[in-house]
MOPAC internal coordinates of N, CA, C and O (Angstrom, degrees):
PM7 1SCF
backbone

  N    0.0000 0     0.00 0     0.00 0    0    0    0
  C    1.4380 1     0.00 0     0.00 0    1    0    0
  C    1.5321 1   111.41 1     0.00 0    2    1    0
  O    1.2310 1   120.13 1   139.94 1    3    2    1
  N    1.3254 1   117.35 1   -40.06 1    3    2    1
  C    1.4576 1   118.96 1  -177.22 1    5    3    2
  C    1.5195 1   112.22 1   -66.94 1    6    5    3
  O    1.2310 1   120.09 1   152.77 1    7    6    5
  N    1.3202 1   117.44 1   -27.23 1    7    6    5
  C    1.4577 1   119.57 1   179.96 1    9    7    6
  C    1.5072 1   113.76 1   -90.07 1   10    9    7
  O    1.2310 1   119.83 1  -178.49 1   11   10    9
  N    1.3380 1   117.92 1     1.51 1   11   10    9
  C    1.4585 1   121.30 1  -176.91 1   13   11   10
  C    1.5117 1   113.56 1   -58.48 1   14   13   11
  O    1.2310 1   120.07 1   135.70 1   15   14   13
  N    1.3269 1   117.46 1   -44.30 1   15   14   13
  C    1.4612 1   120.31 1  -179.24 1   17   15   14
  C    1.5195 1   110.73 1   -64.85 1   18   17   15
  O    1.2310 1   120.26 1   144.26 1   19   18   17
  N    1.3292 1   117.11 1   -35.74 1   19   18   17
  C    1.4526 1   120.24 1   179.50 1   21   19   18
  C    1.5251 1   110.53 1   -70.42 1   22   21   19
  O    1.2310 1   120.91 1   139.65 1   23   22   21
  N    1.3265 1   115.86 1   -40.35 1   23   22   21
  C    1.4592 1   119.89 1   177.76 1   25   23   22
  C    1.5250 1   109.92 1   -61.06 1   26   25   23
  O    1.2310 1   120.48 1   135.45 1   27   26   25
  N    1.3398 1   116.68 1   -44.55 1   27   26   25
  C    1.4664 1   120.10 1   179.59 1   29   27   26
  C    1.5297 1   110.36 1   -63.55 1   30   29   27
  O    1.2310 1   120.71 1   139.92 1   31   30   29
  N    1.3106 1   116.25 1   -40.08 1   31   30   29
  C    1.4498 1   120.46 1  -179.07 1   33   31   30
  C    1.5313 1   111.49 1   -65.34 1   34   33   31
  O    1.2310 1   120.21 1   149.68 1   35   34   33
  N    1.3114 1   117.21 1   -30.32 1   35   34   33
  C    1.4663 1   121.67 1   179.36 1   37   35   34
  C    1.5302 1   111.62 1   -93.95 1   38   37   35
  O    1.2310 1   120.09 1  -159.49 1   39   38   37
  N    1.2947 1   117.44 1    20.51 1   39   38   37
  C    1.4564 1   120.47 1   176.46 1   41   39   38
  C    1.5133 1   113.61 1    77.41 1   42   41   39
  O    1.2310 1   119.75 1  -148.93 1   43   42   41
  N    1.3346 1   118.08 1    31.07 1   43   42   41
  C    1.4487 1   121.62 1   176.19 1   45   43   42
  C    1.5134 1   114.19 1    87.05 1   46   45   43
  O    1.2310 1   119.72 1   178.02 1   47   46   45
  N    1.2966 1   118.14 1    -1.98 1   47   46   45
  C    1.4618 1   121.73 1  -178.38 1   49   47   46
  C    1.5290 1   109.26 1   -97.55 1   50   49   47
  O    1.2310 1   120.65 1   -48.34 1   51   50   49
  N    1.3182 1   116.36 1   131.66 1   51   50   49
  C    1.4610 1   120.55 1   178.29 1   53   51   50
  C    1.5208 1   109.06 1   -65.62 1   54   53   51
  O    1.2310 1   119.45 1   -41.09 1   55   54   53
  N    1.3537 1   118.66 1   138.91 1   55   54   53
  C    1.4607 1   120.34 1  -175.58 1   57   55   54
  C    1.5279 1   114.16 1   -61.91 1   58   57   55
  O    1.2310 1   119.41 1   158.32 1   59   58   57
  N    1.3304 1   118.74 1   -21.68 1   59   58   57
  C    1.4652 1   121.17 1  -179.88 1   61   59   58
  C    1.5254 1   112.35 1  -100.74 1   62   61   59
  O    1.2310 1   120.03 1  -173.44 1   63   62   61
  N    1.3072 1   117.55 1     6.56 1   63   62   61
  C    1.4629 1   120.67 1  -177.94 1   65   63   62
  C    1.5233 1   110.07 1   -57.93 1   66   65   63
  O    1.2310 1   121.03 1   -47.76 1   67   66   65
  N    1.3246 1   115.64 1   132.24 1   67   66   65
  C    1.4533 1   121.56 1   178.32 1   69   67   66
  C    1.5147 1   114.44 1    82.44 1   70   69   67
  O    1.2310 1   120.02 1  -179.62 1   71   70   69
  N    1.3220 1   117.56 1     0.38 1   71   70   69
  C    1.4572 1   121.65 1   178.72 1   73   71   70
  C    1.5232 1   108.89 1  -121.60 1   74   73   71
  O    1.2310 1   120.27 1   -22.26 1   75   74   73
  N    1.3317 1   117.09 1   157.74 1   75   74   73
  C    1.4679 1   118.73 1   175.43 1   77   75   74
  C    1.5292 1   109.83 1   -62.37 1   78   77   75
  O    1.2310 1   119.90 1   -28.56 1   79   78   77
  N    1.3294 1   117.80 1   151.44 1   79   78   77
  C    1.4586 1   119.27 1   179.83 1   81   79   78
  C    1.5257 1   111.15 1   -63.68 1   82   81   79
  O    1.2310 1   120.41 1   -29.67 1   83   82   81
  N    1.3338 1   116.81 1   150.33 1   83   82   81
  C    1.4661 1   119.58 1   178.59 1   85   83   82
  C    1.5256 1   110.97 1   -56.60 1   86   85   83
  O    1.2310 1   120.96 1   -37.06 1   87   86   85
  N    1.3122 1   115.77 1   142.94 1   87   86   85
  C    1.4527 1   120.95 1  -176.67 1   89   87   86
  C    1.5218 1   108.06 1  -156.82 1   90   89   87
  O    1.2310 1   120.24 1   -43.03 1   91   90   89
  N    1.3308 1   117.14 1   136.97 1   91   90   89
  C    1.4631 1   121.37 1  -178.62 1   93   91   90
  C    1.5262 1   111.40 1   -57.58 1   94   93   91
  O    1.2310 1   120.10 1   132.79 1   95   94   93
  N    1.3250 1   117.42 1   -47.21 1   95   94   93
  C    1.4658 1   120.00 1  -177.63 1   97   95   94
  C    1.5244 1   111.15 1   -63.44 1   98   97   95
  O    1.2310 1   119.82 1   140.47 1   99   98   97
  N    1.3222 1   117.95 1   -39.53 1   99   98   97
  C    1.4683 1   119.83 1   176.31 1  101   99   98
  C    1.5249 1   110.37 1   -60.48 1  102  101   99
  O    1.2310 1   120.92 1   134.86 1  103  102  101
  N    1.3247 1   115.84 1   -45.14 1  103  102  101
  C    1.4579 1   119.25 1  -179.86 1  105  103  102
  C    1.5270 1   110.51 1   -62.40 1  106  105  103
  O    1.2310 1   120.23 1   132.00 1  107  106  105
  N    1.3236 1   117.16 1   -48.00 1  107  106  105
  C    1.4613 1   121.60 1  -176.16 1  109  107  106
  C    1.5271 1   111.70 1   -60.12 1  110  109  107
  O    1.2310 1   120.17 1   135.47 1  111  110  109
  N    1.3270 1   117.27 1   -44.53 1  111  110  109
  C    1.4647 1   120.09 1  -172.26 1  113  111  110
  C    1.5237 1   115.05 1   -98.24 1  114  113  111
  O    1.2310 1   119.67 1   159.99 1  115  114  113
  N    1.3146 1   118.24 1   -20.01 1  115  114  113
  C    1.4636 1   119.00 1  -173.98 1  117  115  114
  C    1.5171 1   114.32 1  -113.78 1  118  117  115
  O    1.2310 1   119.92 1   168.30 1  119  118  117
  N    1.3175 1   117.76 1   -11.70 1  119  118  117
  C    1.4643 1   120.64 1  -177.71 1  121  119  118
  C    1.5318 1   109.10 1  -110.87 1  122  121  119
  O    1.2310 1   119.71 1   -62.66 1  123  122  121
  N    1.3243 1   118.16 1   117.34 1  123  122  121
  C    1.4636 1   119.91 1  -177.88 1  125  123  122
  C    1.5317 1   113.60 1   -61.42 1  126  125  123
  O    1.2310 1   119.70 1   159.76 1  127  126  125
  N    1.3184 1   118.18 1   -20.24 1  127  126  125
  C    1.4698 1   120.92 1   178.30 1  129  127  126
  C    1.5235 1   111.99 1   -67.42 1  130  129  127
  O    1.2310 1   119.82 1   158.75 1  131  130  129
  N    1.3311 1   117.95 1   -21.25 1  131  130  129
  C    1.4620 1   121.25 1  -176.38 1  133  131  130
  C    1.5265 1   111.79 1   -62.24 1  134  133  131
  O    1.2310 1   119.90 1   143.54 1  135  134  133
  N    1.2989 1   117.80 1   -36.46 1  135  134  133
  C    1.4800 1   120.64 1  -178.68 1  137  135  134
  C    1.5257 1   111.60 1   -66.28 1  138  137  135
  O    1.2310 1   120.41 1   150.22 1  139  138  137
  N    1.3221 1   116.83 1   -29.78 1  139  138  137
  C    1.4643 1   119.78 1   175.86 1  141  139  138
  C    1.5295 1   110.70 1   -81.49 1  142  141  139
  O    1.2310 1   120.75 1   144.19 1  143  142  141
  N    1.3349 1   116.17 1   -35.81 1  143  142  141
  C    1.4569 1   121.12 1  -176.14 1  145  143  142
  C    1.5233 1   112.25 1   -70.87 1  146  145  143
  O    1.2310 1   120.54 1   134.18 1  147  146  145
  N    1.3277 1   116.57 1   -45.82 1  147  146  145
  C    1.4724 1   121.04 1   179.61 1  149  147  146
  C    1.5197 1   109.05 1   -92.99 1  150  149  147
  O    1.2310 1   120.32 1   -69.09 1  151  150  149
  N    1.3086 1   116.99 1   110.91 1  151  150  149
  C    1.4585 1   120.83 1   179.88 1  153  151  150
  C    1.5245 1   110.86 1   -68.49 1  154  153  151
  O    1.2310 1   120.03 1   154.91 1  155  154  153
  N    1.3391 1   117.54 1   -25.09 1  155  154  153
  C    1.4710 1   123.11 1   174.78 1  157  155  154
  C    1.5299 1   109.02 1  -108.34 1  158  157  155
  O    1.2310 1   120.43 1  -127.92 1  159  158  157
  N    1.3351 1   116.78 1    52.08 1  159  158  157
  C    1.4580 1   120.85 1  -173.41 1  161  159  158
  C    1.5242 1   111.74 1   -54.22 1  162  161  159
  O    1.2310 1   119.82 1   137.24 1  163  162  161
  N    1.3057 1   117.94 1   -42.76 1  163  162  161
  C    1.4597 1   120.32 1  -177.07 1  165  163  162
  C    1.5277 1   111.51 1   -60.43 1  166  165  163
  O    1.2310 1   120.12 1   137.34 1  167  166  165
  N    1.3220 1   117.37 1   -42.66 1  167  166  165
  C    1.4709 1   120.77 1   178.44 1  169  167  166
  C    1.5247 1   110.71 1   -67.59 1  170  169  167
  O    1.2310 1   120.42 1   138.35 1  171  170  169
  N    1.3239 1   116.80 1   -41.65 1  171  170  169
  C    1.4686 1   120.78 1   178.67 1  173  171  170
  C    1.5281 1   109.76 1   -61.85 1  174  173  171
  O    1.2310 1   120.39 1   136.04 1  175  174  173
  N    1.3322 1   116.86 1   -43.96 1  175  174  173
  C    1.4656 1   121.21 1   179.40 1  177  175  174
  C    1.5277 1   110.47 1   -62.35 1  178  177  175
  O    1.2310 1   120.54 1   134.92 1  179  178  177
  N    1.3285 1   116.57 1   -45.08 1  179  178  177
  C    1.4651 1   121.27 1   178.58 1  181  179  178
  C    1.5269 1   110.80 1   -59.86 1  182  181  179
  O    1.2310 1   120.69 1   132.55 1  183  182  181
  N    1.3227 1   116.29 1   -47.45 1  183  182  181
  C    1.4644 1   120.60 1  -179.44 1  185  183  182
  C    1.5296 1   112.05 1   -64.86 1  186  185  183
  O    1.2310 1   120.56 1   141.26 1  187  186  185
  N    1.3300 1   116.54 1   -38.74 1  187  186  185
  C    1.4687 1   119.91 1  -179.75 1  189  187  186
  C    1.5265 1   111.04 1   -63.09 1  190  189  187
  O    1.2310 1   120.39 1   134.94 1  191  190  189
  N    1.3254 1   116.85 1   -45.06 1  191  190  189
  C    1.4653 1   120.16 1   179.35 1  193  191  190
  C    1.5201 1   110.43 1   -66.26 1  194  193  191
  O    1.2310 1   120.48 1   136.41 1  195  194  193
  N    1.3236 1   116.70 1   -43.59 1  195  194  193
  C    1.4642 1   120.21 1   179.51 1  197  195  194
  C    1.5155 1   112.34 1   -61.25 1  198  197  195
  O    1.2310 1   120.42 1   140.21 1  199  198  197
  N    1.3310 1   116.80 1   -39.79 1  199  198  197
  C    1.4647 1   120.59 1   178.03 1  201  199  198
  C    1.5310 1   111.09 1   -66.73 1  202  201  199
  O    1.2310 1   120.50 1   139.21 1  203  202  201
  N    1.3341 1   116.65 1   -40.79 1  203  202  201
  C    1.4686 1   119.59 1   177.23 1  205  203  202
  C    1.5287 1   110.96 1   -63.60 1  206  205  203
  O    1.2310 1   120.67 1   138.82 1  207  206  205
  N    1.3254 1   116.32 1   -41.18 1  207  206  205
  C    1.4607 1   119.58 1   179.52 1  209  207  206
  C    1.5260 1   110.16 1   -64.11 1  210  209  207
  O    1.2310 1   119.73 1   137.83 1  211  210  209
  N    1.3304 1   118.11 1   -42.17 1  211  210  209
  C    1.4635 1   121.52 1   178.10 1  213  211  210
  C    1.5262 1   110.98 1   -62.91 1  214  213  211
  O    1.2310 1   120.56 1   138.45 1  215  214  213
  N    1.3254 1   116.54 1   -41.55 1  215  214  213
  C    1.4696 1   119.92 1  -178.59 1  217  215  214
  C    1.5303 1   111.14 1   -69.74 1  218  217  215
  O    1.2310 1   119.55 1   143.68 1  219  218  217
  N    1.3229 1   118.46 1   -36.32 1  219  218  217
  C    1.4708 1   119.33 1   177.95 1  221  219  218
  C    1.5280 1   110.70 1   -66.82 1  222  221  219
  O    1.2310 1   120.21 1   147.52 1  223  222  221
  N    1.3286 1   117.20 1   -32.48 1  223  222  221
  C    1.4724 1   119.99 1   175.95 1  225  223  222
  C    1.5241 1   110.55 1   -70.25 1  226  225  223
  O    1.2310 1   120.66 1   143.97 1  227  226  225
  N    1.3311 1   116.34 1   -36.03 1  227  226  225
  C    1.4637 1   120.97 1  -178.80 1  229  227  226
  C    1.5239 1   111.76 1   -73.75 1  230  229  227
  O    1.2310 1   119.96 1   146.43 1  231  230  229
  N    1.3335 1   117.69 1   -33.57 1  231  230  229
  C    1.4667 1   122.20 1  -176.97 1  233  231  230
  C    1.5289 1   110.11 1  -129.86 1  234  233  231
  O    1.2310 1   119.95 1  -107.37 1  235  234  233
  N    1.3383 1   117.71 1    72.63 1  235  234  233
  C    1.4692 1   120.45 1  -173.45 1  237  235  234
  C    1.5293 1   114.81 1   -63.89 1  238  237  235
  O    1.2310 1   119.24 1   159.17 1  239  238  237
  N    1.3091 1   119.05 1   -20.83 1  239  238  237
  C    1.4584 1   120.58 1  -179.47 1  241  239  238
  C    1.5164 1   114.04 1   -93.11 1  242  241  239
  O    1.2310 1   119.65 1  -171.85 1  243  242  241
  N    1.3065 1   118.27 1     8.15 1  243  242  241
  C    1.4630 1   122.32 1  -177.05 1  245  243  242
  C    1.5262 1   109.71 1   -78.27 1  246  245  243
  O    1.2310 1   120.77 1   -80.69 1  247  246  245
  N    1.3173 1   116.13 1    99.31 1  247  246  245
  C    1.4670 1   120.59 1  -176.41 1  249  247  246
  C    1.5258 1   111.99 1   -70.78 1  250  249  247
  O    1.2310 1   119.68 1   148.28 1  251  250  249
  N    1.3354 1   118.21 1   -31.72 1  251  250  249
  C    1.4687 1   119.70 1   177.32 1  253  251  250
  C    1.5271 1   110.12 1   -63.08 1  254  253  251
  O    1.2310 1   120.80 1   138.57 1  255  254  253
  N    1.3180 1   116.07 1   -41.43 1  255  254  253
  C    1.4604 1   120.38 1   178.98 1  257  255  254
  C    1.5347 1   110.64 1   -67.66 1  258  257  255
  O    1.2310 1   120.55 1   138.40 1  259  258  257
  N    1.3186 1   116.56 1   -41.60 1  259  258  257
  C    1.4698 1   120.10 1   177.26 1  261  259  258
  C    1.5284 1   110.71 1   -62.00 1  262  261  259
  O    1.2310 1   120.48 1   140.32 1  263  262  261
  N    1.3242 1   116.69 1   -39.68 1  263  262  261
  C    1.4667 1   120.42 1   177.42 1  265  263  262
  C    1.5235 1   111.23 1   -64.17 1  266  265  263
  O    1.2310 1   120.19 1   139.18 1  267  266  265
  N    1.3394 1   117.24 1   -40.82 1  267  266  265
  C    1.4623 1   121.41 1   178.48 1  269  267  266
  C    1.5336 1   110.11 1   -62.07 1  270  269  267
  O    1.2310 1   120.41 1   132.63 1  271  270  269
  N    1.3175 1   116.82 1   -47.37 1  271  270  269
  C    1.4679 1   120.75 1   179.62 1  273  271  270
  C    1.5319 1   109.93 1   -61.04 1  274  273  271
  O    1.2310 1   120.14 1   136.65 1  275  274  273
  N    1.3181 1   117.33 1   -43.35 1  275  274  273
  C    1.4654 1   120.87 1   177.88 1  277  275  274
  C    1.5129 1   112.41 1   -61.70 1  278  277  275
  O    1.2310 1   120.51 1   137.08 1  279  278  277
  N    1.3302 1   116.62 1   -42.92 1  279  278  277
  C    1.4672 1   120.80 1   178.23 1  281  279  278
  C    1.5323 1   110.83 1   -61.69 1  282  281  279
  O    1.2310 1   120.78 1   132.82 1  283  282  281
  N    1.3315 1   116.11 1   -47.18 1  283  282  281
  C    1.4630 1   119.77 1  -178.30 1  285  283  282
  C    1.5273 1   111.32 1   -65.21 1  286  285  283
  O    1.2310 1   120.22 1   138.57 1  287  286  285
  N    1.3268 1   117.18 1   -41.43 1  287  286  285
  C    1.4715 1   120.73 1   179.75 1  289  287  286
  C    1.5319 1   111.18 1   -64.37 1  290  289  287
  O    1.2310 1   120.45 1   144.11 1  291  290  289
  N    1.3267 1   116.74 1   -35.89 1  291  290  289
  C    1.4628 1   120.70 1  -179.39 1  293  291  290
  C    1.5269 1   112.29 1   -75.01 1  294  293  291
  O    1.2310 1   120.38 1   149.18 1  295  294  293
  N    1.3192 1   116.88 1   -30.82 1  295  294  293
  C    1.4648 1   120.12 1  -173.18 1  297  295  294
  C    1.5277 1   114.33 1  -102.19 1  298  297  295
  O    1.2310 1   120.06 1   168.29 1  299  298  297
  N    1.3300 1   117.49 1   -11.71 1  299  298  297
  C    1.4650 1   119.98 1  -177.02 1  301  299  298
  C    1.5254 1   110.62 1  -136.82 1  302  301  299
  O    1.2310 1   120.87 1   -67.36 1  303  302  301
  N    1.3115 1   115.94 1   112.64 1  303  302  301
  C    1.4655 1   120.10 1   176.54 1  305  303  302
  C    1.5299 1   110.66 1   -62.99 1  306  305  303
  O    1.2310 1   120.60 1   144.00 1  307  306  305
  N    1.3291 1   116.45 1   -36.00 1  307  306  305
  C    1.4709 1   119.20 1   179.35 1  309  307  306
  C    1.5204 1   111.45 1   -64.28 1  310  309  307
  O    1.2310 1   120.47 1   139.23 1  311  310  309
  N    1.3356 1   116.71 1   -40.77 1  311  310  309
  C    1.4593 1   119.23 1   176.70 1  313  311  310
  C    1.5245 1   109.52 1   -63.52 1  314  313  311
  O    1.2310 1   120.32 1   131.90 1  315  314  313
  N    1.3234 1   117.00 1   -48.10 1  315  314  313
  C    1.4670 1   120.95 1  -176.78 1  317  315  314
  C    1.5289 1   111.19 1   -58.82 1  318  317  315
  O    1.2310 1   120.31 1   138.66 1  319  318  317
  N    1.3176 1   117.00 1   -41.34 1  319  318  317
  C    1.4651 1   120.79 1   179.38 1  321  319  318
  C    1.5291 1   110.64 1   -64.43 1  322  321  319
  O    1.2310 1   120.38 1   136.20 1  323  322  321
  N    1.3147 1   116.87 1   -43.80 1  323  322  321
  C    1.4700 1   120.64 1   179.05 1  325  323  322
  C    1.5306 1   110.46 1   -67.81 1  326  325  323
  O    1.2310 1   120.43 1   140.42 1  327  326  325
  N    1.3254 1   116.79 1   -39.58 1  327  326  325
  C    1.4674 1   120.46 1   179.84 1  329  327  326
  C    1.5265 1   110.12 1   -62.22 1  330  329  327
  O    1.2310 1   120.65 1   137.70 1  331  330  329
  N    1.3171 1   116.36 1   -42.30 1  331  330  329
  C    1.4658 1   121.14 1  -178.97 1  333  331  330
  C    1.5260 1   113.07 1   -66.61 1  334  333  331
  O    1.2310 1   119.90 1   162.70 1  335  334  333
  N    1.3321 1   117.79 1   -17.30 1  335  334  333
  C    1.4632 1   121.43 1   178.51 1  337  335  334
  C    1.5334 1   111.85 1   -73.83 1  338  337  335
  O    1.2310 1   119.98 1   164.03 1  339  338  337
  N    1.3241 1   117.64 1   -15.97 1  339  338  337
  C    1.4674 1   123.68 1   176.86 1  341  339  338
  C    1.5245 1   114.13 1    61.65 1  342  341  339
  O    1.2310 1   119.64 1  -152.80 1  343  342  341
  N    1.3267 1   118.30 1    27.20 1  343  342  341
  C    1.4658 1   120.81 1   174.88 1  345  343  342
  C    1.5236 1   109.15 1   -75.66 1  346  345  343
  O    1.2310 1   120.88 1   -45.74 1  347  346  345
  N    1.3198 1   115.92 1   134.26 1  347  346  345
  C    1.4583 1   121.57 1   178.27 1  349  347  346
  C    1.5170 1   107.76 1  -115.56 1  350  349  347
  O    1.2310 1   120.80 1   -52.09 1  351  350  349
  N    1.3067 1   116.07 1   127.91 1  351  350  349
  C    1.4615 1   121.76 1   179.74 1  353  351  350
  C    1.5196 1   108.24 1  -133.53 1  354  353  351
  O    1.2310 1   121.51 1   -35.02 1  355  354  353
  N    1.2933 1   114.72 1   144.98 1  355  354  353
  C    1.4560 1   119.95 1   169.41 1  357  355  354
  C    1.5216 1   106.72 1   -98.03 1  358  357  355
  O    1.2310 1   121.17 1   -30.73 1  359  358  357
  N    1.3198 1   115.38 1   149.27 1  359  358  357
  C    1.4677 1   119.40 1  -179.88 1  361  359  358
  C    1.5119 1   109.20 1   -56.13 1  362  361  359
  O    1.2310 1   121.36 1   -46.40 1  363  362  361
  N    1.3004 1   115.00 1   133.60 1  363  362  361
  C    1.4488 1   119.02 1   179.39 1  365  363  362
  C    1.5181 1   109.40 1  -116.61 1  366  365  363
  O    1.2310 1   122.03 1   -24.46 1  367  366  365
  N    1.3077 1   113.72 1   155.54 1  367  366  365
  C    1.4535 1   117.69 1   176.60 1  369  367  366
  C    1.5150 1   108.39 1   -92.17 1  370  369  367
  O    1.2310 1   120.92 1    -9.45 1  371  370  369
  N    1.2761 1   115.84 1   170.55 1  371  370  369
  C    1.4510 1   120.37 1   179.36 1  373  371  370
  C    1.5058 1   110.27 1   144.80 1  374  373  371
  O    1.2310 1   121.21 1     7.44 1  375  374  373
  N    1.2807 1   115.29 1  -172.56 1  375  374  373
  C    1.4465 1   120.42 1  -177.34 1  377  375  374
  C    1.5260 1   110.69 1   -72.05 1  378  377  375
  O    1.2310 1   121.28 1   -41.42 1  379  378  377
  N    1.3088 1   115.15 1   138.58 1  379  378  377
  C    1.4620 1   122.28 1   173.93 1  381  379  378
  C    1.5188 1   107.01 1  -112.89 1  382  381  379
  O    1.2310 1   120.96 1   -49.01 1  383  382  381
  N    1.3197 1   115.77 1   130.99 1  383  382  381
  C    1.4586 1   120.97 1  -176.92 1  385  383  382
  C    1.5228 1   108.93 1  -115.52 1  386  385  383
  O    1.2310 1   120.93 1   -62.29 1  387  386  385
  N    1.3330 1   115.83 1   117.71 1  387  386  385
  C    1.4580 1   122.63 1  -177.20 1  389  387  386
  C    1.5248 1   109.91 1  -121.03 1  390  389  387
  O    1.2310 1   121.75 1   -20.09 1  391  390  389
  N    1.3207 1   114.26 1   159.91 1  391  390  389
  C    1.4623 1   120.14 1   168.01 1  393  391  390
  C    1.5175 1   106.66 1  -123.12 1  394  393  391
  O    1.2310 1   120.86 1   -68.51 1  395  394  393
  N    1.3214 1   115.96 1   111.49 1  395  394  393
  C    1.4630 1   121.66 1   179.13 1  397  395  394
  C    1.5270 1   107.60 1   -94.81 1  398  397  395
  O    1.2310 1   119.78 1   -49.70 1  399  398  397
  N    1.3301 1   118.02 1   130.30 1  399  398  397
  C    1.4569 1   119.73 1  -175.34 1  401  399  398
  C    1.5303 1   114.21 1   -61.54 1  402  401  399
  O    1.2310 1   119.76 1   152.64 1  403  402  401
  N    1.3259 1   118.06 1   -27.36 1  403  402  401
  C    1.4668 1   119.60 1  -177.57 1  405  403  402
  C    1.5264 1   112.74 1   -92.74 1  406  405  403
  O    1.2310 1   119.44 1   148.19 1  407  406  405
  N    1.3414 1   118.67 1   -31.81 1  407  406  405
  C    1.4720 1   119.89 1  -174.68 1  409  407  406
  C    1.5192 1   113.11 1  -114.19 1  410  409  407
  O    1.2310 1   119.45 1   171.45 1  411  410  409
  N    1.3036 1   118.65 1    -8.55 1  411  410  409
  C    1.4596 1   121.26 1   177.93 1  413  411  410
  C    1.5144 1   112.94 1    92.38 1  414  413  411
  O    1.2310 1   121.09 1    27.28 1  415  414  413
  N    1.3396 1   115.52 1  -152.72 1  415  414  413
  C    1.4602 1   121.31 1  -175.62 1  417  415  414
  C    1.5176 1   111.55 1   -74.40 1  418  417  415
  O    1.2310 1   121.73 1   -41.62 1  419  418  417
  N    1.3436 1   114.29 1   138.38 1  419  418  417
  C    1.4608 1   122.03 1   178.19 1  421  419  418
  C    1.5188 1   108.36 1  -129.00 1  422  421  419
  O    1.2310 1   120.31 1   -47.10 1  423  422  421
  N    1.3189 1   117.00 1   132.90 1  423  422  421
  C    1.4603 1   123.24 1   173.41 1  425  423  422
  C    1.5106 1   106.71 1  -117.37 1  426  425  423
  O    1.2310 1   120.17 1   -68.37 1  427  426  425
  N    1.3266 1   117.28 1   111.63 1  427  426  425
  C    1.4584 1   121.76 1  -176.73 1  429  427  426
  C    1.5171 1   110.11 1  -112.74 1  430  429  427
  O    1.2310 1   120.93 1   -49.40 1  431  430  429
  N    1.3278 1   115.83 1   130.60 1  431  430  429
  C    1.4759 1   121.40 1   177.37 1  433  431  430
  C    1.5109 1   110.38 1   -95.84 1  434  433  431
  O    1.2310 1   120.10 1   180.00 1  435  434  433

């Protein structure tokens, strides 16, 4: 429902049509803007891989997740190197540090 106005504005076509669904790990490892957006990119990347590794252990038959991991490993050497380290992390809370192009640095607790 929230994307309805955007779909109508784009002539009835969903803005993500024909592309993989948005995903934090895809953004972190495949979009060059992520390094500017996340001021702690290295920690975010580490946590993203660790969370994916934990989820694949929890749901071994999840083919969508296996496909995502395969895509990231094939397209990002940094992801593949971190994945091969076998670190498992659960999502943690804490401060998130971003750089927004219009408002500058943001520190969110």
